[in-house]
Structures are given as C-alpha cells and as structure tokens.
TORSEMI-490575 format. One record per atom (N, C-alpha, C, CB): x, y, z; residue in one letter. Coordinates in steps of 0.2 Angstrom, whole numbers, plus 5000, padded with zeros to 4 digits. Glycine has a CB too. Layout:
! residues N
XYZA/...
***
This chain:
! residues 83
496350975030M/496950955034M/497150885034M/496950985041M/497750865032S/497950795032S/498150775039S/498550785027S/497950715040P/498150685047P/498850665047P/497750615048P/499150665053K/499850655054K/499950575053K/500150685060K/499450535056A/499550465056A/498850435054A/499750435063A/498850395050M/498250365047M/498150295050M/498350355039M/497550275051R/497350205054R/497350165047R/496650205057R/497350095049P/497350045043P/496650055039P/497349975046P/496150075043I/495450085039I/495550145035I/494950085044I/495850195037D/495950255033D/496350245026D/496350315037D/496850205027V/497250185021V/496850145016V/497950155023V/496450095019A/496050045015A/495450085012A/495649995020A/495150135015E/494650175011E/494950215006E/494350225016E/495550245007R/495950285002R/496050234995R/496650315004R/496250174997W/496450134991W/495850084989W/497050084993W/495350094992Q/494750044991Q/494849974991Q/494450064984Q/495149954997C/495349884998C/495149865005C/496149864996C/495349805007S/495149785014S/495649815019S/495049715014S/495449815025E/495949835030E/496449775031E/495549845037E/496249715030R/496649655031R/497249665026R/496249595030R/497049685020H/497549695015H/498149745017H/497249715008H/497949795020I/498349845022I/498849815028I/497949905025I/498549785032R/498849745038R/499349695035R/498449715043R/499149665030N/499649615027N/500249645023N/499249575022N/500149705020L/500649745017L/501149765022L/500349805013L/500849785028F/501349805034F/501749745036F/500949835039F/501349685037L/501749625040L/502249595035L/501149575042L/502149605029R/502649585024R/503249635023R/502349575017R/503149695026G/503649745026G/503649785019G/504349715026G/503049785016E/502949815010E/502749895011E/502449785005E/502349905016L/502149965018L/502349985025L/501349975018L/502750035025R/503050055032R/502450085036R/503550115031R/502550065043G/502050095048G/502350085055G/501350055047G/501950105060F/502250095067F/501650075071F/502550165069F/501850055077R/501350035082R/501350095087R/501549975086R/500750125088A/500650185093A/500450145099A/500150235090A/500850165105G/500650135111G/500750065111G/499950145113G/501250035107G/501349965107G/500849925104G/501449945114G/500249945102K/499749905099K/499449925093K/499249885104K/499249995093L/498850015087L/499350035081L/498550085090L/499150005076L/499450015069L/499350075066L/499349955065L/499850115064R/499750185061R/500250195055R/499850245066R/500050235051F/500450245045F/500550325044F/500150215038F/501150345042R/501250415041R/500950425033R/501950435041R/500650485032L/500450495025L/501050495020L/500150565025L/501650515022A/502150515018A/502350445016A/502750545021A/502250395021D/502450325019D/501950295014D/502450285025D/501250315015V/500750295011V/500850325004V/500050315013V/501050385003E/501150414997E/501750384993E/501250494997E/502250364997E/502850334995E/502750264992E/503450325000E/502350234995Y/502050164993Y/501750174986Y/501650124998Y/501250224986E/500850234980E/501350254974E/500350294981E/501850294975Q/502350314970Q/502750244968Q/502850364972Q/502950204972C/503350144970C/502850104966C/503550114977C/502250094968A/501850054965A/501750074958A/501150044968A/501650144957S/501550174950S/502150164946S/501450244951S/502750174949S/503350164945S/503550084943S/503950194948S/503350044947N/503349974946N/502949954940N/503249924952N/502449984939I/501949964933I/502249984927I/501249994934I/502550044927G/502950064921G/503550024919G/503150134922G/503849994923E/504449954922E/504249884919E/504849944928E/503649864920S/503549794918S/503249794911S/503049754923S/503449744907G/503249744900G/502749684899G/503849734895G/502549674893P/502149614892P/502349554895P/502049604884P/501949504897S/502149444900S/501849384896S/501949444907S/502249334897S/501949274894S/501549234898S/502549224891S/501249264903G/500749234908G/501049224915G/500649164906G/501749234916G/502049224923G/501949294926G/502749214922G/501949284933K/501849344937K/502449384937K/501549334944K/502449454936T/503049494937T/502949554941T/503349514930T/503449574945G/503349624949G/502949614955G/503049684946G/502749664959S/502349654965S/501649644963S/502549704970S/501249594965D/500549584964D/500149644967D/500349514966D/500349654974S/500049704977S/500149774974S/500249704985S/500749784971A/500849854968A/500349864962A/501549854966A/500349804958L/499849804952L/499149824954L/499949744948L/498949784960R/498249794962R/498149864964R/498149744968R/498649894968L/498549964971L/498550014965L/499149984975L/498950004960V/498850054954V/498150054951V/499450044949V/497949994950R/497249984947R/496750014952R/497049914946R/496850014958M/496350044963M/496350114963M/496450014970M/496950144962T/497050214963T/496850254956T/497750234965T/496750224951R/496550254945R/495850284944R/496750204939R/
***
C-alpha cells in the first residue's frame, strides 16, 4: 500500500540521495511538497512521480554538449539514480 504523504527521508531512500538534497529541491521549488502541522515537510506520491517524469523527459530533450551545463543538474542526477 502506497503512503499518502512521504517524508523527506522516504523520498531520499527512493532516489538513493540525501535527505538534504530532497529538502533543497523543495526549497528551490523544483519538488512540490507541503508542511504538515506548519513544520513537518511532506510530499505527495503523485508529486514525487511527476518530478521523476519531468526529470526523465528533460534528459531526452538534451543533446550532446560542448562542456557547458544544460538542463536541470538535479534532474540529470535523479535520472541516473533511478536507473
């Protein structure tokens, strides 16, 4: 059974990254979440899956690079982590 709201540590374990990275994505507005009780950070599974889909589609859109950074670095990292 899937949880209705995920903690930052739950998302971090799913993506095999740090909890701090998840919180940073939230603070930058890249990953939607909400504060439960005004303090506790939570994420809806649908929002986590939406971010995963966006990260995957961003990878397909970017082509070879001459060394400059293109697209979202966190999206690139996420796709690598979820493969």
